[in-house]
N, C-alpha and C positions, 0 to 999 in steps of 0.2 A: 513568329519566324516560321513555325511549323505550317501554319496556314498558307504563308507565301511559298514555301517550298513545294507544298502539295499543289497549290494552283499552278505554280510553274511547271511542275511535272505533267499536270493534266493538259495544260495548254502545249507543251512541247509533244505530248503524245497525239493530241489532236492534230497539230501541224504535220507530224509524221505520217499519220494515216492520211490526211488531205494530200500531202505531196505524193504518197504512194498511189492513191487513186488518180492523181492527175498525171503521173508517169504512165499509167497503164494505157494502151492503145485504145482510143475511143471509137466506138462503132454506133452510128446514128441508126434511128429507128427505120429509115427508109432502106439502108444497107440491110439491116436484119430482115426486113420483111421481103426484100429480094432474094436473100440466100434461103428464107423458109420456101419460096415459091420455087426455087431451083432444087430443093431438097438437100441443100447443104448446111443446113442448120437443124439443130434437134428440135423438131415441131413438138414432140411429146413434152420436152422440158419447158418449152414456151407456153404450151397449153396448161401444163401444171402450174406454172408460174401466175398464169392469167386467172386460173381458178382460184389459187390461194389469194391473189390480189381481189378478185370479185367477193370472195367470202369475207374478206377484211372490210371491203367497202360496204357490204350488205350489214355486217354486224355494226359498223360505226354508224350508218345511216339508220339503223333500227334504234339504237341508243339515242341518236339526235332527234328521231321522230317521236319517242316518248317525252322527251324533255320539251320538244316543240309544243306538245299538246297541253302543256301547263300554262302557256300564255297565248292569247288570241292575236294582239297586236305585233307582228314582226315586220311591219313595213319600213321602218328605218334601215333595219338590217338586210332586208331583201333589196332594198335600193342600193346599199353598199356593195352587196353580191353582184347586182347588175352592173354597176359601175366598173367592178373588177373584171367583168365579162363572163360571169357565171350567171347563165339565164335559164338552166334547167330547172324542173321543178324539185329535183332532188338536192339542188344546190344548198338550201337552208338546213335541212336535216343533216346533210353531210358535214357542213360547217359547225353545227352544234355538236355533232358526234366527234368530230376532230378536236373540239375543245375539251370534251370529256376525257377523250383518249390522251390528249396531251397533259392534262391535269393528273389523271391516274398514273401515267408513265413517269413524269417528273417527280411526283410523290414518291413512287419506288425509288427512283434514282437518288433522290435526296436522303431517304432514309439509309440506303446502302452506301452512299458516300459518307454520311455522318457515322455509320458503324465501322466503315474501313478506316477513318482517321482517328477512331478512338473515343467518339463522344458517348456519353451516357444515352440510355434509352430515351428519356425525355427529351434531351436536346436533338437527337437524331429524329424523333417524331416531329419536334417543331421545325426543324430543317426541311423535313419531307412535306410538312403543310405550306411552308413558304415556298418551296419548289413547285408544288402542286397549284398553289395560288398564281405563281408566275406562269405555269404552263396554261392556265385558263386564259391568259391574255396573249400567248404566243400566236395563236392563229388569227386573233384580231389584228395584231401588229403586222403579220405577213400579209393579210388582206389589205391593210391601209398602204403598205409598201406597194402591192400590185396595182392598187387604184392610183396611186400617185405616177407610178411608171407609165401606166396605160394613158392616163390624161396627159402626160408630157408628150408622149408620142403623137397623140391625136392634136394637141396644141401646135407641135412642131410641123406637122404635115398639112394643117389648115389652111395656112396662106397659100400654099401651091394648089391645093384642091380649089380654092376659091379663085384663084387666077385661071385656072382651067375652066372653071364654071362662067366666069366673066367672058372668055374667049367664045365658048360654045353659045352663050346667050346672044352675044353680039354677032355670032355667025348666022343667027336666025333660028336656031333651035328652040324649042319650048322648054320650059322648066323640067319636067319629067324627063324628057330626051336628054337634056343637058346633064342631069343627075346620072342617068345611065351611062353617058359618055365618060363623065368623071370617074365614076366606079370602075370602069373598064380601063382606063388609062392610068389610074392611081393604084392598081392591083400590085404591080411590081415596085411600087415606092413605099407604101404603108398599107399593110393588109387590114389594121384596125379601121381606118376611116373608109376603106373600101367596104367592108362587112357592114358598118353602120348605114352607108348610103345604099348599098344593097338591100338591107333590111327594110329601109324606107320606102325604096321603089317596090318592093313586094307587098308592103302594107297598102301602098296606094292601088297597085293592081288588084288587090284583094277587095277593094271597095272602100277602105278607110279614106275619109277627107284629107286632101292635102296638108292643111294646117294641122290636124290631129296628128298625121304620120310624122311631120317636121317635129312638133312638140315632143312625140316619144322618142325621137332621135336625140334631142336635147337632153331629155330625162334620162336616157339610158347612158350617154357619156358623162353627164354631170359636169361638163366644161362650161365655164362662163362665156368663152368666145363662141363656141357653138350655140349657146342659147341666144346671144345676141344676133347671130346671123340668121337663126330660125324666126326671131322676132322681126328682123328686117324683111325677111321674105314674106312673111304673113302680112305685116303692115303694108308692104308694097303692093300685094295682091289685093288687099281689101280696098285701098285707097286708089288704085289703078295708076300709080305712078310708073316711071320706067325702072323696069327691074335692072337692066344693063347699067345704067348710070349709078343706081344705089349700090349695086354690086361692086361696081369699080371704086367707089368712094370708101366703101367698107373693107376692099381689099387693100388699098392704100393704108388705112388705119391699121389693119392686122400686121402689114409688113413693117410698119413703124413701131408697133409694139414687139414684134421679134427682134427687130434691131435693139430696142431699148432693153430686152431681157438679156441679150447677148452683151450688152455693154454693162450691164448690172453684174452679170457673172464674171465678166473680166475685172471688174472693179473689186469684187469680193475675193479674187485670187490672192493678193497680197496678204489679207488678213487671215486667209485659211493657210498659208504658208507658214504664219507665226507658231503655230503648235507643233508641226513636225520639225521645224528648225530647233525650237526650244527643247523638245522632249527627245529627238532622234539623233540630230547632227550635232548640235552644240556640245552635249555630253561626251560624245566620241572625239570630237575635236580637241576639247580640253585634255581628255586623257592622252591623246597623242601628242599634243604640244607640250603639256605640263608634266607628263608622266617621266620622262627621262630626267628633267631637272628636279623633280620632287625626290627621285631616287638618288640622285647625286647629294642632295641637301641632307638627306637622312644618312647616308654614308659618312659624309663628312662630320655630322654631329655625333654619330656614333663612334668615329675615330677619336674625336675630342674627349668623349667621355671615357 
């Protein structure tokens, strides 16, 4: 019972802090930058915060770089970071350093929480070790969430981009010019797919063969629909078939798949509503409906006794 009360208090405090921060007036980065340019915002404070943040990043990166040197093959983790949009050379040591920092931080929090609720020293240490073990996997979980969200956005925008590509190719543009046009037109709709297509165009301009640049785009996104599109473009170019016809057929199949995904999500809604109904709505409804009747029954039985 004591653990339940402590957990409820911690949850209530967290929700209170979250609500307080939500109620504060928001100030985005563009507004802050403009205020700094006009001299209406404390540039010294911003420079000091940026300096402290850079120092923390350097410390985390140094710790991650030492851990990185112990193992040579980080290919799968690098691929996951690329799928999440982290392509910088420092992405891997920063991620490993974040894992170490999260493990150490949660280890200290776990021991402090154990001491606060009256655990003995050994149990507090065990709780700290379990919290540190969980903290080691927290950055990986966050990375997986970011990868899934990024891939969903790409999958969602890919049929529209492919429709534009079909229109451009059928209008007489070459594939490279069509990709440039699609990147220019999609920049206001989906920034992720615009960046990927623009990166592919830059690689082609730099001298990379078109098929290799397209395969790099498929590897960067990690999306199966993008890989099938790239395979279609490469095979069409090799065998000399009509690109416009192939793209139109593939665009129809992508639109069908998008509609099927929407129908699947709609069909899952009824099942997903069972748990909120059973855990949140039905208990409150039972209290409202049966509460007065139970009070009257208890009063009547008490009067008889």
